[in-house]
PDB file of N, CA, C and O in Angstrom:
ATOM      1  N   UNK A   1     149.322 100.771 -32.954  1.00  0.00           N
ATOM      2  CA  UNK A   1     149.525  99.777 -32.703  1.00  0.00           C
ATOM      3  C   UNK A   1     150.847  99.428 -32.961  1.00  0.00           C
ATOM      4  O   UNK A   1     151.788 100.131 -33.329  1.00  0.00           O
ATOM      5  N   UNK A   2     150.815  98.857 -32.842  1.00  0.00           N
ATOM      6  CA  UNK A   2     152.158  97.150 -33.271  1.00  0.00           C
ATOM      7  C   UNK A   2     151.616  96.229 -33.815  1.00  0.00           C
ATOM      8  O   UNK A   2     150.419  95.994 -33.649  1.00  0.00           O
ATOM      9  N   UNK A   3     152.244  95.659 -34.430  1.00  0.00           N
ATOM     10  CA  UNK A   3     152.336  94.269 -35.111  1.00  0.00           C
ATOM     11  C   UNK A   3     153.152  93.350 -33.682  1.00  0.00           C
ATOM     12  O   UNK A   3     154.043  93.968 -33.099  1.00  0.00           O
ATOM     13  N   UNK A   4     152.827  91.998 -33.215  1.00  0.00           N
ATOM     14  CA  UNK A   4     153.445  91.568 -32.147  1.00  0.00           C
ATOM     15  C   UNK A   4     154.366  90.156 -33.416  1.00  0.00           C
ATOM     16  O   UNK A   4     153.840  89.679 -34.422  1.00  0.00           O
ATOM     17  N   UNK A   5     155.562  89.881 -32.961  1.00  0.00           N
ATOM     18  CA  UNK A   5     155.776  88.395 -33.796  1.00  0.00           C
ATOM     19  C   UNK A   5     155.641  87.444 -33.112  1.00  0.00           C
ATOM     20  O   UNK A   5     155.875  86.385 -33.695  1.00  0.00           O
ATOM     21  N   UNK A   6     155.402  87.383 -32.260  1.00  0.00           N
ATOM     22  CA  UNK A   6     155.296  86.014 -30.978  1.00  0.00           C
ATOM     23  C   UNK A   6     154.876  86.430 -28.947  1.00  0.00           C
ATOM     24  O   UNK A   6     155.162  87.284 -28.107  1.00  0.00           O
ATOM     25  N   UNK A   7     154.191  85.367 -29.046  1.00  0.00           N
ATOM     26  CA  UNK A   7     153.874  85.006 -27.276  1.00  0.00           C
ATOM     27  C   UNK A   7     154.236  85.787 -27.003  1.00  0.00           C
ATOM     28  O   UNK A   7     153.589  86.834 -27.037  1.00  0.00           O
ATOM     29  N   UNK A   8     155.891  85.695 -26.436  1.00  0.00           N
ATOM     30  CA  UNK A   8     157.364  86.424 -25.895  1.00  0.00           C
ATOM     31  C   UNK A   8     156.901  87.910 -26.225  1.00  0.00           C
ATOM     32  O   UNK A   8     156.637  88.405 -25.129  1.00  0.00           O
ATOM     33  N   UNK A   9     156.688  88.819 -27.188  1.00  0.00           N
ATOM     34  CA  UNK A   9     156.243  89.783 -27.634  1.00  0.00           C
ATOM     35  C   UNK A   9     155.462  90.546 -27.023  1.00  0.00           C
ATOM     36  O   UNK A   9     155.734  91.541 -26.352  1.00  0.00           O
ATOM     37  N   UNK A  10     153.815  89.769 -27.408  1.00  0.00           N
ATOM     38  CA  UNK A  10     152.507  90.428 -26.378  1.00  0.00           C
ATOM     39  C   UNK A  10     153.011  90.148 -25.269  1.00  0.00           C
ATOM     40  O   UNK A  10     152.760  91.056 -24.477  1.00  0.00           O
ATOM     41  N   UNK A  11     153.759  89.123 -24.690  1.00  0.00           N
ATOM     42  CA  UNK A  11     153.782  89.363 -23.021  1.00  0.00           C
ATOM     43  C   UNK A  11     154.398  90.663 -22.383  1.00  0.00           C
ATOM     44  O   UNK A  11     153.765  91.346 -21.577  1.00  0.00           O
ATOM     45  N   UNK A  12     155.978  91.029 -22.896  1.00  0.00           N
ATOM     46  CA  UNK A  12     156.689  91.747 -22.779  1.00  0.00           C
ATOM     47  C   UNK A  12     155.699  93.226 -23.017  1.00  0.00           C
ATOM     48  O   UNK A  12     155.185  93.596 -21.961  1.00  0.00           O
ATOM     49  N   UNK A  13     155.384  94.064 -24.178  1.00  0.00           N
ATOM     50  CA  UNK A  13     154.487  94.268 -24.414  1.00  0.00           C
ATOM     51  C   UNK A  13     153.649  94.539 -23.036  1.00  0.00           C
ATOM     52  O   UNK A  13     153.886  95.485 -22.284  1.00  0.00           O
ATOM     53  N   UNK A  14     152.606  93.533 -22.821  1.00  0.00           N
ATOM     54  CA  UNK A  14     151.652  93.879 -22.057  1.00  0.00           C
ATOM     55  C   UNK A  14     151.962  94.478 -20.922  1.00  0.00           C
ATOM     56  O   UNK A  14     151.446  95.515 -20.505  1.00  0.00           O
ATOM     57  N   UNK A  15     152.978  93.715 -20.294  1.00  0.00           N
ATOM     58  CA  UNK A  15     153.285  94.121 -19.074  1.00  0.00           C
ATOM     59  C   UNK A  15     154.187  95.447 -18.867  1.00  0.00           C
ATOM     60  O   UNK A  15     154.232  96.067 -17.804  1.00  0.00           O
ATOM     61  N   UNK A  16     154.831  95.757 -19.930  1.00  0.00           N
ATOM     62  CA  UNK A  16     155.296  97.474 -20.263  1.00  0.00           C
ATOM     63  C   UNK A  16     154.010  97.983 -19.559  1.00  0.00           C
ATOM     64  O   UNK A  16     153.684  98.227 -18.398  1.00  0.00           O
ATOM     65  N   UNK A  17     153.391  98.036 -20.852  1.00  0.00           N
ATOM     66  CA  UNK A  17     152.328  99.002 -20.727  1.00  0.00           C
ATOM     67  C   UNK A  17     151.525  99.136 -19.322  1.00  0.00           C
ATOM     68  O   UNK A  17     150.995 100.214 -19.054  1.00  0.00           O
ATOM     69  N   UNK A  18     151.419  97.835 -18.261  1.00  0.00           N
ATOM     70  CA  UNK A  18     151.037  97.913 -17.249  1.00  0.00           C
ATOM     71  C   UNK A  18     151.527  98.579 -16.730  1.00  0.00           C
ATOM     72  O   UNK A  18     150.731  99.068 -15.929  1.00  0.00           O
ATOM     73  N   UNK A  19     152.736  99.123 -16.600  1.00  0.00           N
ATOM     74  CA  UNK A  19     154.204  99.417 -15.703  1.00  0.00           C
ATOM     75  C   UNK A  19     154.066  98.607 -14.952  1.00  0.00           C
ATOM     76  O   UNK A  19     153.708  99.135 -13.899  1.00  0.00           O
ATOM     77  N   UNK A  20     154.163  97.233 -14.823  1.00  0.00           N
ATOM     78  CA  UNK A  20     154.814  96.236 -14.193  1.00  0.00           C
ATOM     79  C   UNK A  20     156.581  95.820 -14.434  1.00  0.00           C
ATOM     80  O   UNK A  20     157.192  96.144 -15.453  1.00  0.00           O
ATOM     81  N   UNK A  21     157.074  95.211 -13.513  1.00  0.00           N
ATOM     82  CA  UNK A  21     158.449  94.352 -13.413  1.00  0.00           C
ATOM     83  C   UNK A  21     157.747  93.160 -13.692  1.00  0.00           C
ATOM     84  O   UNK A  21     156.612  92.787 -13.394  1.00  0.00           O
ATOM     85  N   UNK A  22     158.727  92.613 -14.368  1.00  0.00           N
ATOM     86  CA  UNK A  22     159.240  91.362 -14.748  1.00  0.00           C
ATOM     87  C   UNK A  22     158.665  90.195 -13.174  1.00  0.00           C
ATOM     88  O   UNK A  22     158.217  89.077 -12.919  1.00  0.00           O
ATOM     89  N   UNK A  23     159.067  91.368 -12.585  1.00  0.00           N
ATOM     90  CA  UNK A  23     159.123  90.152 -11.115  1.00  0.00           C
ATOM     91  C   UNK A  23     157.937  90.097 -10.339  1.00  0.00           C
ATOM     92  O   UNK A  23     157.666  89.195  -9.545  1.00  0.00           O
ATOM     93  N   UNK A  24     157.086  91.306 -10.648  1.00  0.00           N
ATOM     94  CA  UNK A  24     156.263  91.564 -10.188  1.00  0.00           C
ATOM     95  C   UNK A  24     154.996  90.841 -10.507  1.00  0.00           C
ATOM     96  O   UNK A  24     154.111  90.523  -9.713  1.00  0.00           O
ATOM     97  N   UNK A  25     155.064  90.563 -12.204  1.00  0.00           N
ATOM     98  CA  UNK A  25     154.174  89.622 -13.320  1.00  0.00           C
ATOM     99  C   UNK A  25     154.875  88.089 -12.697  1.00  0.00           C
ATOM    100  O   UNK A  25     154.064  87.277 -12.252  1.00  0.00           O
ATOM    101  N   UNK A  26     155.722  87.878 -12.685  1.00  0.00           N
ATOM    102  CA  UNK A  26     156.127  86.787 -12.156  1.00  0.00           C
ATOM    103  C   UNK A  26     154.877  86.028 -10.658  1.00  0.00           C
ATOM    104  O   UNK A  26     154.006  85.164 -10.546  1.00  0.00           O
ATOM    105  N   UNK A  27     155.426  86.837  -9.989  1.00  0.00           N
ATOM    106  CA  UNK A  27     154.334  87.071  -8.590  1.00  0.00           C
ATOM    107  C   UNK A  27     153.589  86.621  -8.758  1.00  0.00           C
ATOM    108  O   UNK A  27     153.342  85.418  -8.680  1.00  0.00           O
ATOM    109  N   UNK A  28     153.007  87.443  -9.039  1.00  0.00           N
ATOM    110  CA  UNK A  28     151.686  87.532  -9.262  1.00  0.00           C
ATOM    111  C   UNK A  28     150.915  86.376 -10.515  1.00  0.00           C
ATOM    112  O   UNK A  28     149.694  86.536 -10.501  1.00  0.00           O
ATOM    113  N   UNK A  29     151.371  85.278 -11.564  1.00  0.00           N
ATOM    114  CA  UNK A  29     151.173  83.931 -11.753  1.00  0.00           C
ATOM    115  C   UNK A  29     151.642  82.922 -11.249  1.00  0.00           C
ATOM    116  O   UNK A  29     151.009  81.872 -11.353  1.00  0.00           O
ATOM    117  N   UNK A  30     152.774  82.952 -10.623  1.00  0.00           N
ATOM    118  CA  UNK A  30     152.763  82.180  -9.781  1.00  0.00           C
ATOM    119  C   UNK A  30     154.350  81.299 -10.326  1.00  0.00           C
ATOM    120  O   UNK A  30     154.557  80.183  -9.848  1.00  0.00           O
ATOM    121  N   UNK A  31     155.378  81.909 -11.326  1.00  0.00           N
ATOM    122  CA  UNK A  31     156.755  81.660 -11.565  1.00  0.00           C
ATOM    123  C   UNK A  31     157.684  82.215 -10.807  1.00  0.00           C
ATOM    124  O   UNK A  31     157.417  82.899  -9.819  1.00  0.00           O
ATOM    125  N   UNK A  32     158.690  81.995 -11.159  1.00  0.00           N
ATOM    126  CA  UNK A  32     159.721  82.703 -10.826  1.00  0.00           C
ATOM    127  C   UNK A  32     160.308  83.588 -11.850  1.00  0.00           C
ATOM    128  O   UNK A  32     160.145  83.468 -13.064  1.00  0.00           O
ATOM    129  N   UNK A  33     161.031  84.522 -11.224  1.00  0.00           N
ATOM    130  CA  UNK A  33     161.892  85.393 -11.882  1.00  0.00           C
ATOM    131  C   UNK A  33     162.281  85.065 -13.346  1.00  0.00           C
ATOM    132  O   UNK A  33     162.118  85.671 -14.405  1.00  0.00           O
ATOM    133  N   UNK A  34     162.904  83.785 -12.989  1.00  0.00           N
ATOM    134  CA  UNK A  34     163.711  83.202 -14.376  1.00  0.00           C
ATOM    135  C   UNK A  34     162.566  82.946 -15.257  1.00  0.00           C
ATOM    136  O   UNK A  34     162.175  83.585 -16.234  1.00  0.00           O
ATOM    137  N   UNK A  35     161.935  81.478 -14.505  1.00  0.00           N
ATOM    138  CA  UNK A  35     160.816  81.032 -15.619  1.00  0.00           C
ATOM    139  C   UNK A  35     160.260  82.565 -16.336  1.00  0.00           C
ATOM    140  O   UNK A  35     160.682  82.803 -17.467  1.00  0.00           O
ATOM    141  N   UNK A  36     159.343  83.567 -15.692  1.00  0.00           N
ATOM    142  CA  UNK A  36     159.237  84.606 -16.527  1.00  0.00           C
ATOM    143  C   UNK A  36     160.232  84.975 -17.126  1.00  0.00           C
ATOM    144  O   UNK A  36     160.469  84.208 -18.060  1.00  0.00           O
ATOM    145  N   UNK A  37     161.118  85.991 -17.022  1.00  0.00           N
ATOM    146  CA  UNK A  37     161.983  85.941 -18.269  1.00  0.00           C
ATOM    147  C   UNK A  37     162.752  85.247 -19.468  1.00  0.00           C
ATOM    148  O   UNK A  37     163.282  85.627 -20.512  1.00  0.00           O
ATOM    149  N   UNK A  38     162.564  84.097 -18.840  1.00  0.00           N
ATOM    150  CA  UNK A  38     162.535  82.792 -19.835  1.00  0.00           C
ATOM    151  C   UNK A  38     161.407  83.055 -21.110  1.00  0.00           C
ATOM    152  O   UNK A  38     161.778  83.018 -22.283  1.00  0.00           O
ATOM    153  N   UNK A  39     159.844  83.352 -20.685  1.00  0.00           N
ATOM    154  CA  UNK A  39     158.960  82.842 -21.681  1.00  0.00           C
ATOM    155  C   UNK A  39     159.559  84.723 -22.046  1.00  0.00           C
ATOM    156  O   UNK A  39     160.204  84.910 -23.078  1.00  0.00           O
ATOM    157  N   UNK A  40     159.275  85.838 -21.174  1.00  0.00           N
ATOM    158  CA  UNK A  40     159.623  87.182 -22.495  1.00  0.00           C
ATOM    159  C   UNK A  40     161.120  86.899 -23.189  1.00  0.00           C
ATOM    160  O   UNK A  40     161.480  87.812 -23.933  1.00  0.00           O
ATOM    161  N   UNK A  41     161.744  86.144 -23.103  1.00  0.00           N
ATOM    162  CA  UNK A  41     162.985  86.189 -24.537  1.00  0.00           C
ATOM    163  C   UNK A  41     162.207  84.974 -25.401  1.00  0.00           C
ATOM    164  O   UNK A  41     162.611  84.839 -26.556  1.00  0.00           O
ATOM    165  N   UNK A  42     161.514  84.395 -25.116  1.00  0.00           N
ATOM    166  CA  UNK A  42     161.269  83.725 -26.011  1.00  0.00           C
ATOM    167  C   UNK A  42     161.839  82.043 -26.491  1.00  0.00           C
ATOM    168  O   UNK A  42     161.811  81.291 -27.466  1.00  0.00           O
ATOM    169  N   UNK A  43     162.529  82.106 -24.564  1.00  0.00           N
ATOM    170  CA  UNK A  43     163.781  80.871 -25.002  1.00  0.00           C
ATOM    171  C   UNK A  43     162.647  79.900 -24.230  1.00  0.00           C
ATOM    172  O   UNK A  43     163.239  78.827 -24.119  1.00  0.00           O
ATOM    173  N   UNK A  44     161.485  79.765 -23.718  1.00  0.00           N
ATOM    174  CA  UNK A  44     160.515  78.697 -23.093  1.00  0.00           C
ATOM    175  C   UNK A  44     159.208  78.929 -23.792  1.00  0.00           C
ATOM    176  O   UNK A  44     158.904  79.964 -24.385  1.00  0.00           O
ATOM    177  N   UNK A  45     158.437  77.809 -23.653  1.00  0.00           N
ATOM    178  CA  UNK A  45     156.846  77.946 -24.226  1.00  0.00           C
ATOM    179  C   UNK A  45     156.321  78.143 -23.023  1.00  0.00           C
ATOM    180  O   UNK A  45     157.029  77.848 -22.061  1.00  0.00           O
ATOM    181  N   UNK A  46     155.011  78.667 -22.790  1.00  0.00           N
ATOM    182  CA  UNK A  46     154.241  78.779 -21.166  1.00  0.00           C
ATOM    183  C   UNK A  46     153.651  77.431 -21.214  1.00  0.00           C
ATOM    184  O   UNK A  46     154.149  76.766 -22.122  1.00  0.00           O
ATOM    185  N   UNK A  47     152.768  76.819 -20.543  1.00  0.00           N
ATOM    186  CA  UNK A  47     152.336  75.481 -20.292  1.00  0.00           C
ATOM    187  C   UNK A  47     150.837  76.460 -20.570  1.00  0.00           C
ATOM    188  O   UNK A  47     150.720  77.650 -20.278  1.00  0.00           O
ATOM    189  N   UNK A  48     149.536  75.378 -21.358  1.00  0.00           N
ATOM    190  CA  UNK A  48     148.679  76.578 -20.961  1.00  0.00           C
ATOM    191  C   UNK A  48     147.617  77.163 -20.179  1.00  0.00           C
ATOM    192  O   UNK A  48     146.690  77.943 -20.397  1.00  0.00           O
ATOM    193  N   UNK A  49     148.224  76.302 -18.858  1.00  0.00           N
ATOM    194  CA  UNK A  49     147.444  76.839 -17.753  1.00  0.00           C
ATOM    195  C   UNK A  49     148.312  78.526 -17.253  1.00  0.00           C
ATOM    196  O   UNK A  49     147.701  79.468 -16.748  1.00  0.00           O
ATOM    197  N   UNK A  50     149.598  78.518 -17.520  1.00  0.00           N
ATOM    198  CA  UNK A  50     150.357  79.369 -17.249  1.00  0.00           C
ATOM    199  C   UNK A  50     150.097  80.744 -18.678  1.00  0.00           C
ATOM    200  O   UNK A  50     150.279  81.959 -18.606  1.00  0.00           O
ATOM    201  N   UNK A  51     149.765  80.148 -19.499  1.00  0.00           N
ATOM    202  CA  UNK A  51     149.339  80.962 -20.482  1.00  0.00           C
ATOM    203  C   UNK A  51     148.201  81.671 -19.968  1.00  0.00           C
ATOM    204  O   UNK A  51     148.396  82.864 -19.733  1.00  0.00           O
ATOM    205  N   UNK A  52     146.738  81.080 -19.675  1.00  0.00           N
ATOM    206  CA  UNK A  52     145.622  80.948 -19.428  1.00  0.00           C
ATOM    207  C   UNK A  52     145.999  82.268 -18.143  1.00  0.00           C
ATOM    208  O   UNK A  52     145.024  82.931 -17.788  1.00  0.00           O
ATOM    209  N   UNK A  53     147.336  82.595 -17.512  1.00  0.00           N
ATOM    210  CA  UNK A  53     147.233  82.690 -16.126  1.00  0.00           C
ATOM    211  C   UNK A  53     147.585  84.189 -16.565  1.00  0.00           C
ATOM    212  O   UNK A  53     146.854  85.125 -16.242  1.00  0.00           O
ATOM    213  N   UNK A  54     148.791  84.365 -17.349  1.00  0.00           N
ATOM    214  CA  UNK A  54     149.099  85.732 -17.637  1.00  0.00           C
ATOM    215  C   UNK A  54     147.986  86.420 -18.448  1.00  0.00           C
ATOM    216  O   UNK A  54     147.397  87.482 -18.245  1.00  0.00           O
ATOM    217  N   UNK A  55     147.872  85.503 -19.426  1.00  0.00           N
ATOM    218  CA  UNK A  55     146.560  86.393 -19.797  1.00  0.00           C
ATOM    219  C   UNK A  55     145.414  87.210 -19.127  1.00  0.00           C
ATOM    220  O   UNK A  55     144.666  88.088 -19.558  1.00  0.00           O
ATOM    221  N   UNK A  56     145.551  86.589 -17.886  1.00  0.00           N
ATOM    222  CA  UNK A  56     143.850  86.956 -17.230  1.00  0.00           C
ATOM    223  C   UNK A  56     144.953  87.994 -16.194  1.00  0.00           C
ATOM    224  O   UNK A  56     144.732  89.176 -16.457  1.00  0.00           O
ATOM    225  N   UNK A  57     145.415  87.925 -15.740  1.00  0.00           N
ATOM    226  CA  UNK A  57     146.585  88.646 -15.000  1.00  0.00           C
ATOM    227  C   UNK A  57     146.699  90.432 -15.795  1.00  0.00           C
ATOM    228  O   UNK A  57     146.454  91.501 -15.236  1.00  0.00           O
ATOM    229  N   UNK A  58     147.076  90.236 -16.991  1.00  0.00           N
ATOM    230  CA  UNK A  58     147.534  91.095 -17.405  1.00  0.00           C
ATOM    231  C   UNK A  58     146.882  92.261 -18.628  1.00  0.00           C
ATOM    232  O   UNK A  58     147.271  93.334 -19.090  1.00  0.00           O
ATOM    233  N   UNK A  59     145.025  90.870 -18.941  1.00  0.00           N
ATOM    234  CA  UNK A  59     143.888  91.522 -19.284  1.00  0.00           C
ATOM    235  C   UNK A  59     144.172  91.619 -20.880  1.00  0.00           C
ATOM    236  O   UNK A  59     143.945  92.554 -21.648  1.00  0.00           O
ATOM    237  N   UNK A  60     144.769  90.284 -21.136  1.00  0.00           N
ATOM    238  CA  UNK A  60     144.811  90.258 -22.974  1.00  0.00           C
ATOM    239  C   UNK A  60     144.404  89.127 -23.363  1.00  0.00           C
ATOM    240  O   UNK A  60     144.770  87.986 -23.082  1.00  0.00           O
ATOM    241  N   UNK A  61     143.766  89.451 -23.905  1.00  0.00           N
ATOM    242  CA  UNK A  61     142.469  88.162 -24.728  1.00  0.00           C
ATOM    243  C   UNK A  61     143.752  86.687 -25.056  1.00  0.00           C
ATOM    244  O   UNK A  61     144.723  86.976 -25.756  1.00  0.00           O
ATOM    245  N   UNK A  62     143.670  85.643 -24.669  1.00  0.00           N
ATOM    246  CA  UNK A  62     144.892  84.719 -24.934  1.00  0.00           C
ATOM    247  C   UNK A  62     144.795  84.437 -26.322  1.00  0.00           C
ATOM    248  O   UNK A  62     145.917  84.101 -26.700  1.00  0.00           O
ATOM    249  N   UNK A  63     144.122  84.420 -27.097  1.00  0.00           N
ATOM    250  CA  UNK A  63     144.024  84.067 -28.628  1.00  0.00           C
ATOM    251  C   UNK A  63     145.294  85.714 -29.256  1.00  0.00           C
ATOM    252  O   UNK A  63     145.973  85.561 -30.271  1.00  0.00           O
ATOM    253  N   UNK A  64     145.341  86.786 -28.618  1.00  0.00           N
ATOM    254  CA  UNK A  64     145.976  87.678 -29.081  1.00  0.00           C
ATOM    255  C   UNK A  64     147.592  87.374 -28.597  1.00  0.00           C
ATOM    256  O   UNK A  64     148.585  87.195 -29.302  1.00  0.00           O
ATOM    257  N   UNK A  65     147.516  87.381 -27.791  1.00  0.00           N
ATOM    258  CA  UNK A  65     148.579  86.775 -27.250  1.00  0.00           C
ATOM    259  C   UNK A  65     149.584  85.675 -27.771  1.00  0.00           C
ATOM    260  O   UNK A  65     150.798  85.726 -27.569  1.00  0.00           O
ATOM    261  N   UNK A  66     148.908  84.628 -28.496  1.00  0.00           N
ATOM    262  CA  UNK A  66     149.344  83.199 -28.718  1.00  0.00           C
ATOM    263  C   UNK A  66     149.644  83.628 -30.064  1.00  0.00           C
ATOM    264  O   UNK A  66     150.785  83.387 -30.460  1.00  0.00           O
ATOM    265  N   UNK A  67     148.745  84.291 -30.944  1.00  0.00           N
ATOM    266  CA  UNK A  67     148.476  84.515 -32.552  1.00  0.00           C
ATOM    267  C   UNK A  67     149.839  85.774 -32.708  1.00  0.00           C
ATOM    268  O   UNK A  67     150.179  86.201 -33.811  1.00  0.00           O
ATOM    269  N   UNK A  68     150.414  86.175 -31.547  1.00  0.00           N
ATOM    270  CA  UNK A  68     150.618  87.647 -32.211  1.00  0.00           C
ATOM    271  C   UNK A  68     150.229  88.500 -32.772  1.00  0.00           C
ATOM    272  O   UNK A  68     150.864  89.270 -33.492  1.00  0.00           O
ATOM    273  N   UNK A  69     149.079  88.497 -32.522  1.00  0.00           N
ATOM    274  CA  UNK A  69     148.079  90.099 -33.342  1.00  0.00           C
ATOM    275  C   UNK A  69     148.206  91.053 -32.597  1.00  0.00           C
ATOM    276  O   UNK A  69     148.649  91.196 -31.458  1.00  0.00           O
ATOM    277  N   UNK A  70     147.738  91.760 -33.406  1.00  0.00           N
ATOM    278  CA  UNK A  70     147.541  93.223 -33.295  1.00  0.00           C
ATOM    279  C   UNK A  70     147.333  93.451 -31.576  1.00  0.00           C
ATOM    280  O   UNK A  70     146.291  93.461 -30.921  1.00  0.00           O
ATOM    281  N   UNK A  71     148.323  93.574 -31.273  1.00  0.00           N
ATOM    282  CA  UNK A  71     147.375  94.886 -29.629  1.00  0.00           C
ATOM    283  C   UNK A  71     147.713  96.297 -29.059  1.00  0.00           C
ATOM    284  O   UNK A  71     148.837  96.598 -28.657  1.00  0.00           O
ATOM    285  N   UNK A  72     146.886  96.942 -29.060  1.00  0.00           N
ATOM    286  CA  UNK A  72     147.413  98.074 -28.646  1.00  0.00           C
ATOM    287  C   UNK A  72     146.854  98.111 -27.376  1.00  0.00           C
ATOM    288  O   UNK A  72     146.496  97.068 -26.829  1.00  0.00           O
ATOM    289  N   UNK A  73     146.696  99.596 -26.653  1.00  0.00           N
ATOM    290  CA  UNK A  73     146.596 100.528 -25.388  1.00  0.00           C
ATOM    291  C   UNK A  73     145.399  99.750 -25.789  1.00  0.00           C
ATOM    292  O   UNK A  73     145.803  98.592 -25.683  1.00  0.00           O
ATOM    293  N   UNK A  74     144.280  99.701 -26.151  1.00  0.00           N
ATOM    294  CA  UNK A  74     142.743  99.754 -25.627  1.00  0.00           C
ATOM    295  C   UNK A  74     142.137  98.518 -25.158  1.00  0.00           C
ATOM    296  O   UNK A  74     141.083  98.286 -24.564  1.00  0.00           O
ATOM    297  N   UNK A  75     143.447  97.510 -25.746  1.00  0.00           N
ATOM    298  CA  UNK A  75     143.207  95.904 -24.350  1.00  0.00           C
ATOM    299  C   UNK A  75     144.174  96.184 -22.583  1.00  0.00           C
ATOM    300  O   UNK A  75     144.047  95.454 -21.599  1.00  0.00           O
ATOM    301  N   UNK A  76     144.683  96.895 -22.640  1.00  0.00           N
ATOM    302  CA  UNK A  76     145.320  97.451 -21.756  1.00  0.00           C
ATOM    303  C   UNK A  76     144.752  98.005 -20.864  1.00  0.00           C
ATOM    304  O   UNK A  76     144.392  99.171 -21.029  1.00  0.00           O
ATOM    305  N   UNK A  77     144.492  97.300 -19.593  1.00  0.00           N
ATOM    306  CA  UNK A  77     143.782  98.227 -19.157  1.00  0.00           C
ATOM    307  C   UNK A  77     144.579  98.585 -17.748  1.00  0.00           C
ATOM    308  O   UNK A  77     144.358  97.885 -16.760  1.00  0.00           O
ATOM    309  N   UNK A  78     145.523  99.706 -17.680  1.00  0.00           N
ATOM    310  CA  UNK A  78     145.837  99.707 -16.523  1.00  0.00           C
ATOM    311  C   UNK A  78     145.035 100.214 -14.623  1.00  0.00           C
ATOM    312  O   UNK A  78     144.213 101.041 -14.228  1.00  0.00           O
ATOM    313  N   UNK A  79     145.705  99.379 -14.124  1.00  0.00           N
ATOM    314  CA  UNK A  79     144.721  99.974 -12.774  1.00  0.00           C
ATOM    315  C   UNK A  79     145.075 101.175 -11.842  1.00  0.00           C
ATOM    316  O   UNK A  79     144.309 101.498 -10.933  1.00  0.00           O
TER     317      UNK A  79
END
């Protein structure tokens, strides 16, 4: 288990644990690669609708991503 410091950390952690690229994730939620990269780098904050789409796509409870709470592999369900 790891303590995440931010939404950006949670986003990166969840994406990598699913074995997805930034582009695959961006495409799946309707963002450009640059918009997604900026979210993951913490250079931008997502709109609520975008945060919800990311949480649903990555199968992570939104409150865990927003609060930087502990997220571990049990919360990530790769297909």
